[in-house]
Structure formats: structure tokens, C-alpha cells
C-alpha positions, 0 to 999 in steps of 0.5 A, a space after each residue: 490259301 495262307 492266313 496272315 495274322 497280325 501279331 502283337 507282342 505283350 510287355 511280359 514277352 521281355 522276360 522270355 527273350 533269349 540270352 544271346 547278348 541282345 536287348 529285347 524290348 516291346 514298345 506299343 506291342 512291337 518287338 525291337 531287338 538291339 545289338 549288344 552296346 559298344 564300349 563307349 556306351 557301356 563306359 558312359 552308363 558305368 560312369 553315370 552309375 558311379 556318380 548317381 549310385 553312391 549318391 543314392 545309396 549314401 542318402 538311402 533315397 532308393 535304388 539305381 538299376 543298370 541294364 539289363 533290368 526289365 521295366 514293364 510300363 503297361 501290357 504293351 510296353 516292356 523295356 530295358 533302359 540303360 539306368 533306372 532310378 526308383 525312389 523309396 516312395 515308388 518301391 511298390 513297382 519292384 518285383 522279383 523279376 524287375 520293375 513294373 510301373 513308372 520309376 522316378 528316372 529313366 536314362 538312355 544312352 544313345 547308340 547309332 541303332 537306338 538314336 531315333 527310338 530314344 528321342 521318339 517312341 521311347 520318350 513318348 512312352 515314358 511320358 505317357 507312363 508318367 516317368 517324371 525324369 528322362 535323361 538322354 545321354 549322347 556320347 557322340 556329341 558328349 551331351 546330357 539332355 535332361 527332360 522333366 515331365 509336364 502336363 504337355 509331355 517332356 520339357 527339356 530342362 538344359 543341355 549339358 556339354 563339354 566343360 559343364 557340370 550337371 546338377 540334377 534337380 532330382 538329386 539336390 547336391 549331386 554334381 556330374 562333370 560331363 567331361 568325366 562321363 566319357 573317360 
């Protein structure tokens, strides 16, 4: 008689994932494997990094990390968001292998294979971990949706699409023209 075991993955398992171009994440003890992102996705991530990175660096506000950077929220949640911002005030979460604790900002750029997860379980995990700001960027609809953490979870604080300029409350003085994220 075969015995079936219920296997739960640990967040630390992301550090042992194969280097095969796929993204491995553990959410609530379940393993998720995502194919390498497409060019539109990577262009969007790069454009956001080009706006936020210099702003953060010039003002010595903290550090911005692109994927693949491991983010361990707790024992059962290890993720690799597209962009992670860690302020100087949260620098204690930085370790040699990645980030361990809640950063100030997580950005997820939607892909067809991750859309449901980014709006669902990841949104809830980031909120439960105490990540104050969560942005979802949709290259297909060309929108940026910023969320702010409240006592009741994330609150959508705006919707920025074609022809608009996003001025994030987290980075006063920064302006991100939405139309330029897709170039």
C-alpha cells in the first residue's frame, strides 16, 4: 500500500531552486513555478526601474531591487517580485542571500500566467506581512494600480492609464509618465 504524504514547502526553498530561467515562489507552503517573462513584461520592469532607481539613489532613500531577488516574508512565503524597494529605515531586512521581512514597496508586473496570483493570493500575502505599498502594473491594459495598506488590507488609491502621470506618495517629487512605461 502506497503512503501519500502532504508536502508543504518552506520559504527558504526558493534559495535552492534550479537555475533554469523559471521563477520559483512559495506561497502559503505551495510551490509556484512561472516561465521566464516576455519582452513586454521586462520592458515595463526596466522602465519602472529607470524612473524609481535614480530618484531613490540620488536622495539616498534606500535601495531598489529588480527580480530575481528573493523575498522571504515568513516560513511559508518566499517570493520574487518584479521590483522591491527597501527604505533605509527597513534596511535590517537585507541579508546576503536576499530580503527577509516586509519591504516598503513591492511591484508586480502582470503576465498572463501570474495575473490571478498577483491580484489574489500575493496581494493578501503582502498585506498580511505588512508591506505598506503594493503596485500592480498591467502592460496589456497599460495601467498602474497603486495600493496602500490600511487596517482592513490594501486600498486602491488610484488608477493610472494612458496620458496620466503617476506621482507616488511613497516618493514625493517623483513623476512617472504612464505612457513611457511601455516604450
